[in-house]
Each structure stands twice: as C-alpha cells, then as structure tokens.
PDB file of N, CA, C and O in Angstrom:
ATOM      1  N   MET A   1      99.345  88.101  71.477  1.00  0.00           N
ATOM      2  CA  MET A   1      99.631  88.780  72.804  1.00  0.00           C
ATOM      3  C   MET A   1      99.078  87.727  74.353  1.00  0.00           C
ATOM      4  O   MET A   1      97.923  87.532  74.732  1.00  0.00           O
ATOM      5  N   PRO A   2     100.408  87.202  74.982  1.00  0.00           N
ATOM      6  CA  PRO A   2      99.957  86.350  75.441  1.00  0.00           C
ATOM      7  C   PRO A   2      99.542  87.508  76.821  1.00  0.00           C
ATOM      8  O   PRO A   2     100.310  88.457  76.979  1.00  0.00           O
ATOM      9  N   ALA A   3      98.058  87.334  77.973  1.00  0.00           N
ATOM     10  CA  ALA A   3      97.833  88.458  78.755  1.00  0.00           C
ATOM     11  C   ALA A   3      98.285  88.201  80.039  1.00  0.00           C
ATOM     12  O   ALA A   3      98.777  87.151  80.452  1.00  0.00           O
ATOM     13  N   GLN A   4      98.098  89.169  80.603  1.00  0.00           N
ATOM     14  CA  GLN A   4      99.727  88.871  81.623  1.00  0.00           C
ATOM     15  C   GLN A   4      98.285  89.937  82.486  1.00  0.00           C
ATOM     16  O   GLN A   4      97.577  90.774  81.927  1.00  0.00           O
ATOM     17  N   ASP A   5      98.234  89.394  84.335  1.00  0.00           N
ATOM     18  CA  ASP A   5      97.276  90.011  85.075  1.00  0.00           C
ATOM     19  C   ASP A   5      98.261  92.239  85.356  1.00  0.00           C
ATOM     20  O   ASP A   5      97.886  93.273  85.909  1.00  0.00           O
ATOM     21  N   SER A   6      98.907  92.018  84.950  1.00  0.00           N
ATOM     22  CA  SER A   6      99.811  93.155  85.268  1.00  0.00           C
ATOM     23  C   SER A   6      99.826  93.825  83.980  1.00  0.00           C
ATOM     24  O   SER A   6     100.745  94.639  84.062  1.00  0.00           O
ATOM     25  N   GLN A   7      99.314  93.904  82.889  1.00  0.00           N
ATOM     26  CA  GLN A   7      99.766  94.676  81.510  1.00  0.00           C
ATOM     27  C   GLN A   7      98.116  96.120  81.822  1.00  0.00           C
ATOM     28  O   GLN A   7      97.046  96.223  82.421  1.00  0.00           O
ATOM     29  N   THR A   8      99.003  96.862  80.933  1.00  0.00           N
ATOM     30  CA  THR A   8      98.474  98.516  81.192  1.00  0.00           C
ATOM     31  C   THR A   8      97.261  98.261  79.487  1.00  0.00           C
ATOM     32  O   THR A   8      97.111  97.252  78.798  1.00  0.00           O
ATOM     33  N   VAL A   9      96.710  99.488  79.369  1.00  0.00           N
ATOM     34  CA  VAL A   9      96.490  99.625  78.434  1.00  0.00           C
ATOM     35  C   VAL A   9      97.590  99.912  77.656  1.00  0.00           C
ATOM     36  O   VAL A   9      98.075  98.957  77.049  1.00  0.00           O
ATOM     37  N   LEU A  10      98.217 101.234  77.497  1.00  0.00           N
ATOM     38  CA  LEU A  10      99.977 101.635  77.269  1.00  0.00           C
ATOM     39  C   LEU A  10      99.911 100.047  76.888  1.00  0.00           C
ATOM     40  O   LEU A  10      98.886  99.663  76.325  1.00  0.00           O
ATOM     41  N   ASP A  11     101.375  98.712  77.279  1.00  0.00           N
ATOM     42  CA  ASP A  11     101.289  97.923  77.107  1.00  0.00           C
ATOM     43  C   ASP A  11     100.637  96.623  75.951  1.00  0.00           C
ATOM     44  O   ASP A  11     101.287  95.602  75.727  1.00  0.00           O
ATOM     45  N   VAL A  12      99.547  96.841  75.439  1.00  0.00           N
ATOM     46  CA  VAL A  12      98.503  96.527  75.021  1.00  0.00           C
ATOM     47  C   VAL A  12      98.988  97.014  72.557  1.00  0.00           C
ATOM     48  O   VAL A  12      99.291  96.595  71.440  1.00  0.00           O
ATOM     49  N   VAL A  13      98.473  98.710  73.891  1.00  0.00           N
ATOM     50  CA  VAL A  13      98.780  99.665  72.627  1.00  0.00           C
ATOM     51  C   VAL A  13     100.063  99.415  71.485  1.00  0.00           C
ATOM     52  O   VAL A  13     100.185  99.153  70.288  1.00  0.00           O
ATOM     53  N   SER A  14     101.159  99.750  73.015  1.00  0.00           N
ATOM     54  CA  SER A  14     102.779  99.417  71.733  1.00  0.00           C
ATOM     55  C   SER A  14     102.573  97.676  71.314  1.00  0.00           C
ATOM     56  O   SER A  14     102.776  97.419  70.128  1.00  0.00           O
ATOM     57  N   TRP A  15     102.230  96.636  72.122  1.00  0.00           N
ATOM     58  CA  TRP A  15     102.112  95.297  71.441  1.00  0.00           C
ATOM     59  C   TRP A  15     101.341  95.537  70.256  1.00  0.00           C
ATOM     60  O   TRP A  15     101.787  95.087  69.200  1.00  0.00           O
ATOM     61  N   ILE A  16     100.325  96.133  70.251  1.00  0.00           N
ATOM     62  CA  ILE A  16      99.730  96.682  68.651  1.00  0.00           C
ATOM     63  C   ILE A  16     100.596  96.912  67.876  1.00  0.00           C
ATOM     64  O   ILE A  16     101.038  96.296  66.906  1.00  0.00           O
ATOM     65  N   GLN A  17     100.880  98.024  68.432  1.00  0.00           N
ATOM     66  CA  GLN A  17     101.735  98.795  67.373  1.00  0.00           C
ATOM     67  C   GLN A  17     103.239  97.855  66.375  1.00  0.00           C
ATOM     68  O   GLN A  17     103.580  98.074  65.213  1.00  0.00           O
ATOM     69  N   HIS A  18     103.858  96.813  67.386  1.00  0.00           N
ATOM     70  CA  HIS A  18     105.031  96.831  67.506  1.00  0.00           C
ATOM     71  C   HIS A  18     104.774  95.131  66.338  1.00  0.00           C
ATOM     72  O   HIS A  18     105.547  94.452  65.662  1.00  0.00           O
ATOM     73  N   ASN A  19     103.680  95.082  66.563  1.00  0.00           N
ATOM     74  CA  ASN A  19     102.709  93.455  65.950  1.00  0.00           C
ATOM     75  C   ASN A  19     102.325  93.588  64.737  1.00  0.00           C
ATOM     76  O   ASN A  19     102.722  93.242  63.624  1.00  0.00           O
ATOM     77  N   THR A  20     101.613  94.066  65.105  1.00  0.00           N
ATOM     78  CA  THR A  20      99.838  94.016  63.699  1.00  0.00           C
ATOM     79  C   THR A  20      99.746  95.384  63.323  1.00  0.00           C
ATOM     80  O   THR A  20      99.214  95.385  62.213  1.00  0.00           O
ATOM     81  N   GLU A  21      99.953  96.370  63.623  1.00  0.00           N
ATOM     82  CA  GLU A  21      99.395  97.752  63.286  1.00  0.00           C
ATOM     83  C   GLU A  21     100.692  98.699  63.330  1.00  0.00           C
ATOM     84  O   GLU A  21     100.763  99.619  64.145  1.00  0.00           O
ATOM     85  N   PRO A  22     101.550  98.466  62.557  1.00  0.00           N
ATOM     86  CA  PRO A  22     102.417  99.542  62.519  1.00  0.00           C
ATOM     87  C   PRO A  22     102.270 101.174  62.016  1.00  0.00           C
ATOM     88  O   PRO A  22     102.971 102.132  62.343  1.00  0.00           O
ATOM     89  N   THR A  23     101.264 101.130  61.231  1.00  0.00           N
ATOM     90  CA  THR A  23     100.694 103.099  61.229  1.00  0.00           C
ATOM     91  C   THR A  23     100.166 103.795  62.195  1.00  0.00           C
ATOM     92  O   THR A  23     100.094 105.023  62.232  1.00  0.00           O
ATOM     93  N   LEU A  24      99.669 102.811  63.239  1.00  0.00           N
ATOM     94  CA  LEU A  24      99.414 103.651  64.563  1.00  0.00           C
ATOM     95  C   LEU A  24     100.084 104.049  65.591  1.00  0.00           C
ATOM     96  O   LEU A  24     100.770 103.459  66.425  1.00  0.00           O
ATOM     97  N   ALA A  25      99.671 105.601  65.350  1.00  0.00           N
ATOM     98  CA  ALA A  25     100.700 106.193  65.866  1.00  0.00           C
ATOM     99  C   ALA A  25      99.555 107.156  67.085  1.00  0.00           C
ATOM    100  O   ALA A  25      98.438 107.662  66.978  1.00  0.00           O
ATOM    101  N   TYR A  26     100.830 107.004  68.480  1.00  0.00           N
ATOM    102  CA  TYR A  26     100.373 107.665  69.149  1.00  0.00           C
ATOM    103  C   TYR A  26     101.639 108.329  70.344  1.00  0.00           C
ATOM    104  O   TYR A  26     102.831 108.049  70.222  1.00  0.00           O
ATOM    105  N   ARG A  27     101.255 108.967  71.136  1.00  0.00           N
ATOM    106  CA  ARG A  27     102.830 110.251  72.306  1.00  0.00           C
ATOM    107  C   ARG A  27     102.852 109.031  73.846  1.00  0.00           C
ATOM    108  O   ARG A  27     102.395 108.152  74.577  1.00  0.00           O
ATOM    109  N   PHE A  28     103.592 109.769  73.518  1.00  0.00           N
ATOM    110  CA  PHE A  28     103.665 108.721  75.411  1.00  0.00           C
ATOM    111  C   PHE A  28     105.448 109.302  75.826  1.00  0.00           C
ATOM    112  O   PHE A  28     106.523 109.362  75.228  1.00  0.00           O
ATOM    113  N   ALA A  29     105.023 109.576  76.931  1.00  0.00           N
ATOM    114  CA  ALA A  29     107.046 109.996  77.867  1.00  0.00           C
ATOM    115  C   ALA A  29     106.435 109.312  78.724  1.00  0.00           C
ATOM    116  O   ALA A  29     105.604 109.828  79.471  1.00  0.00           O
ATOM    117  N   ARG A  30     106.601 108.628  78.743  1.00  0.00           N
ATOM    118  CA  ARG A  30     106.860 107.701  80.800  1.00  0.00           C
ATOM    119  C   ARG A  30     108.312 107.592  80.672  1.00  0.00           C
ATOM    120  O   ARG A  30     109.321 107.473  79.978  1.00  0.00           O
ATOM    121  N   ARG A  31     107.366 107.793  82.549  1.00  0.00           N
ATOM    122  CA  ARG A  31     109.169 107.935  83.276  1.00  0.00           C
ATOM    123  C   ARG A  31     110.335 109.178  82.929  1.00  0.00           C
ATOM    124  O   ARG A  31     111.510 109.309  83.272  1.00  0.00           O
ATOM    125  N   VAL A  32     109.574 109.873  82.225  1.00  0.00           N
ATOM    126  CA  VAL A  32     110.436 110.913  82.080  1.00  0.00           C
ATOM    127  C   VAL A  32     109.874 112.972  82.571  1.00  0.00           C
ATOM    128  O   VAL A  32     110.374 113.959  82.031  1.00  0.00           O
ATOM    129  N   GLY A  33     108.780 113.003  83.675  1.00  0.00           N
ATOM    130  CA  GLY A  33     108.455 113.802  84.061  1.00  0.00           C
ATOM    131  C   GLY A  33     107.443 114.049  83.059  1.00  0.00           C
ATOM    132  O   GLY A  33     107.980 115.008  82.504  1.00  0.00           O
ATOM    133  N   MET A  34     106.359 113.868  82.430  1.00  0.00           N
ATOM    134  CA  MET A  34     105.791 114.511  81.668  1.00  0.00           C
ATOM    135  C   MET A  34     104.119 113.429  81.928  1.00  0.00           C
ATOM    136  O   MET A  34     103.818 112.450  81.245  1.00  0.00           O
ATOM    137  N   CYS A  35     103.639 113.766  82.607  1.00  0.00           N
ATOM    138  CA  CYS A  35     102.666 112.687  84.176  1.00  0.00           C
ATOM    139  C   CYS A  35     101.669 113.364  82.748  1.00  0.00           C
ATOM    140  O   CYS A  35     101.612 114.527  82.349  1.00  0.00           O
ATOM    141  N   GLY A  36     101.028 112.233  82.272  1.00  0.00           N
ATOM    142  CA  GLY A  36      99.838 112.532  82.014  1.00  0.00           C
ATOM    143  C   GLY A  36      99.718 112.404  79.812  1.00  0.00           C
ATOM    144  O   GLY A  36      98.714 112.119  79.159  1.00  0.00           O
ATOM    145  N   SER A  37     101.292 112.781  79.220  1.00  0.00           N
ATOM    146  CA  SER A  37     101.742 112.170  78.457  1.00  0.00           C
ATOM    147  C   SER A  37     100.940 111.665  77.259  1.00  0.00           C
ATOM    148  O   SER A  37     100.757 112.049  76.103  1.00  0.00           O
ATOM    149  N   CYS A  38     100.196 109.764  78.673  1.00  0.00           N
ATOM    150  CA  CYS A  38      99.562 108.846  77.457  1.00  0.00           C
ATOM    151  C   CYS A  38      98.741 108.691  77.280  1.00  0.00           C
ATOM    152  O   CYS A  38      98.263 107.745  76.653  1.00  0.00           O
ATOM    153  N   ALA A  39      97.885 110.162  78.094  1.00  0.00           N
ATOM    154  CA  ALA A  39      96.303 110.196  78.297  1.00  0.00           C
ATOM    155  C   ALA A  39      95.901 109.421  76.674  1.00  0.00           C
ATOM    156  O   ALA A  39      96.514 109.355  75.609  1.00  0.00           O
ATOM    157  N   MET A  40      94.305 108.811  77.240  1.00  0.00           N
ATOM    158  CA  MET A  40      94.414 108.723  76.278  1.00  0.00           C
ATOM    159  C   MET A  40      92.378 108.543  76.711  1.00  0.00           C
ATOM    160  O   MET A  40      91.924 108.865  77.809  1.00  0.00           O
ATOM    161  N   MET A  41      91.469 107.953  75.493  1.00  0.00           N
ATOM    162  CA  MET A  41      90.220 108.188  76.168  1.00  0.00           C
ATOM    163  C   MET A  41      89.957 105.990  75.785  1.00  0.00           C
ATOM    164  O   MET A  41      89.856 105.250  74.806  1.00  0.00           O
ATOM    165  N   VAL A  42      89.968 105.873  77.328  1.00  0.00           N
ATOM    166  CA  VAL A  42      89.033 104.615  77.475  1.00  0.00           C
ATOM    167  C   VAL A  42      88.279 104.359  77.572  1.00  0.00           C
ATOM    168  O   VAL A  42      88.076 104.409  78.785  1.00  0.00           O
ATOM    169  N   ASP A  43      86.952 103.816  76.820  1.00  0.00           N
ATOM    170  CA  ASP A  43      85.751 103.538  77.082  1.00  0.00           C
ATOM    171  C   ASP A  43      84.823 104.802  78.117  1.00  0.00           C
ATOM    172  O   ASP A  43      84.137 104.980  79.123  1.00  0.00           O
ATOM    173  N   CYS A  44      85.618 105.577  76.638  1.00  0.00           N
ATOM    174  CA  CYS A  44      84.429 106.513  76.641  1.00  0.00           C
ATOM    175  C   CYS A  44      84.975 108.077  78.225  1.00  0.00           C
ATOM    176  O   CYS A  44      84.564 109.226  78.387  1.00  0.00           O
ATOM    177  N   VAL A  45      86.089 107.157  79.066  1.00  0.00           N
ATOM    178  CA  VAL A  45      86.231 107.840  79.862  1.00  0.00           C
ATOM    179  C   VAL A  45      88.456 108.183  80.043  1.00  0.00           C
ATOM    180  O   VAL A  45      89.212 107.221  80.175  1.00  0.00           O
ATOM    181  N   PRO A  46      88.931 109.511  79.999  1.00  0.00           N
ATOM    182  CA  PRO A  46      89.796 109.532  79.653  1.00  0.00           C
ATOM    183  C   PRO A  46      90.802 109.527  81.554  1.00  0.00           C
ATOM    184  O   PRO A  46      90.657 110.138  82.613  1.00  0.00           O
ATOM    185  N   ARG A  47      91.896 108.293  80.941  1.00  0.00           N
ATOM    186  CA  ARG A  47      92.666 107.525  81.883  1.00  0.00           C
ATOM    187  C   ARG A  47      94.420 107.943  80.786  1.00  0.00           C
ATOM    188  O   ARG A  47      94.669 108.157  79.600  1.00  0.00           O
ATOM    189  N   ARG A  48      95.379 107.851  82.332  1.00  0.00           N
ATOM    190  CA  ARG A  48      96.766 107.999  81.600  1.00  0.00           C
ATOM    191  C   ARG A  48      96.392 106.331  81.411  1.00  0.00           C
ATOM    192  O   ARG A  48      95.525 105.725  82.042  1.00  0.00           O
ATOM    193  N   THR A  49      97.125 105.879  80.563  1.00  0.00           N
ATOM    194  CA  THR A  49      96.687 104.570  80.109  1.00  0.00           C
ATOM    195  C   THR A  49      98.106 103.872  80.558  1.00  0.00           C
ATOM    196  O   THR A  49      98.265 102.663  80.390  1.00  0.00           O
ATOM    197  N   CYS A  50      99.175 104.737  81.167  1.00  0.00           N
ATOM    198  CA  CYS A  50     100.116 103.889  81.671  1.00  0.00           C
ATOM    199  C   CYS A  50     100.100 103.230  82.813  1.00  0.00           C
ATOM    200  O   CYS A  50     100.865 102.269  82.892  1.00  0.00           O
ATOM    201  N   ARG A  51      99.272 103.550  83.940  1.00  0.00           N
ATOM    202  CA  ARG A  51      98.257 103.147  84.990  1.00  0.00           C
ATOM    203  C   ARG A  51      97.114 102.508  84.786  1.00  0.00           C
ATOM    204  O   ARG A  51      97.039 101.504  85.493  1.00  0.00           O
ATOM    205  N   THR A  52      95.898 102.740  83.886  1.00  0.00           N
ATOM    206  CA  THR A  52      94.647 102.064  83.609  1.00  0.00           C
ATOM    207  C   THR A  52      95.747 100.691  83.110  1.00  0.00           C
ATOM    208  O   THR A  52      96.661 100.666  82.286  1.00  0.00           O
ATOM    209  N   HIS A  53      95.118  99.509  84.115  1.00  0.00           N
ATOM    210  CA  HIS A  53      95.388  97.916  83.365  1.00  0.00           C
ATOM    211  C   HIS A  53      94.335  97.621  82.742  1.00  0.00           C
ATOM    212  O   HIS A  53      93.486  98.306  83.312  1.00  0.00           O
ATOM    213  N   VAL A  54      93.906  97.137  82.066  1.00  0.00           N
ATOM    214  CA  VAL A  54      93.520  96.495  80.974  1.00  0.00           C
ATOM    215  C   VAL A  54      92.644  95.640  81.561  1.00  0.00           C
ATOM    216  O   VAL A  54      91.539  95.659  81.019  1.00  0.00           O
ATOM    217  N   GLN A  55      92.819  94.417  83.075  1.00  0.00           N
ATOM    218  CA  GLN A  55      91.204  94.077  84.004  1.00  0.00           C
ATOM    219  C   GLN A  55      90.024  94.968  84.372  1.00  0.00           C
ATOM    220  O   GLN A  55      88.813  94.774  84.479  1.00  0.00           O
ATOM    221  N   THR A  56      91.029  96.277  84.564  1.00  0.00           N
ATOM    222  CA  THR A  56      89.902  97.567  85.305  1.00  0.00           C
ATOM    223  C   THR A  56      89.123  97.961  84.101  1.00  0.00           C
ATOM    224  O   THR A  56      87.950  98.282  84.290  1.00  0.00           O
ATOM    225  N   ALA A  57      89.766  97.995  82.465  1.00  0.00           N
ATOM    226  CA  ALA A  57      88.438  99.202  81.872  1.00  0.00           C
ATOM    227  C   ALA A  57      88.276  97.687  81.294  1.00  0.00           C
ATOM    228  O   ALA A  57      88.849  97.257  82.295  1.00  0.00           O
ATOM    229  N   GLN A  58      88.047  96.718  80.689  1.00  0.00           N
ATOM    230  CA  GLN A  58      87.647  95.601  81.003  1.00  0.00           C
ATOM    231  C   GLN A  58      85.745  95.475  81.600  1.00  0.00           C
ATOM    232  O   GLN A  58      84.675  95.210  81.053  1.00  0.00           O
ATOM    233  N   ARG A  59      86.337  95.951  83.392  1.00  0.00           N
ATOM    234  CA  ARG A  59      85.112  96.297  83.923  1.00  0.00           C
ATOM    235  C   ARG A  59      84.319  96.754  84.031  1.00  0.00           C
ATOM    236  O   ARG A  59      83.209  96.308  84.322  1.00  0.00           O
ATOM    237  N   GLY A  60      84.824  98.364  83.716  1.00  0.00           N
ATOM    238  CA  GLY A  60      84.195  99.595  83.674  1.00  0.00           C
ATOM    239  C   GLY A  60      82.972  99.215  82.284  1.00  0.00           C
ATOM    240  O   GLY A  60      81.760  99.430  82.249  1.00  0.00           O
ATOM    241  N   ALA A  61      83.876  98.592  81.262  1.00  0.00           N
ATOM    242  CA  ALA A  61      82.409  98.521  80.101  1.00  0.00           C
ATOM    243  C   ALA A  61      81.410  98.261  80.002  1.00  0.00           C
ATOM    244  O   ALA A  61      80.422  98.792  79.494  1.00  0.00           O
ATOM    245  N   SER A  62      81.826  96.414  81.057  1.00  0.00           N
ATOM    246  CA  SER A  62      80.460  96.494  81.218  1.00  0.00           C
ATOM    247  C   SER A  62      78.761  96.728  81.542  1.00  0.00           C
ATOM    248  O   SER A  62      77.922  96.039  80.963  1.00  0.00           O
TER     249      SER A  62
END
C-alpha cells in the first residue's frame, strides 16, 4: 500500500482485506450516523479507526 499522510487505520485495514487477506472480518458504518462502529484496539488503546491516523498510532507505539 502506498503510504499517504492522511491515511487512517481504517483505510489500511480495508486495503489489507481487499488486497492481501480477504478472510479478515471487521465492521464499520462510516458516515451513516453510527459513530464508534469502527472502533478497534490500536496499540492496546480503544480508538475510532476512521479518525486515527496511522502516523499517530505508530508514534504512540514507541
């Protein structure tokens, strides 16, 4: 996946599912009034993956 400054954890998870691991299962309802449906544990912290940028999560892991 080409890295982009604006990519979110949800973007990466979706790319992985579509391109390398089609058996990966997750739920989300982006922009339909169900805020929080994309929540996952990211570096042992519950986060909304549609709002968590990959660079932010990587900095928190060090």
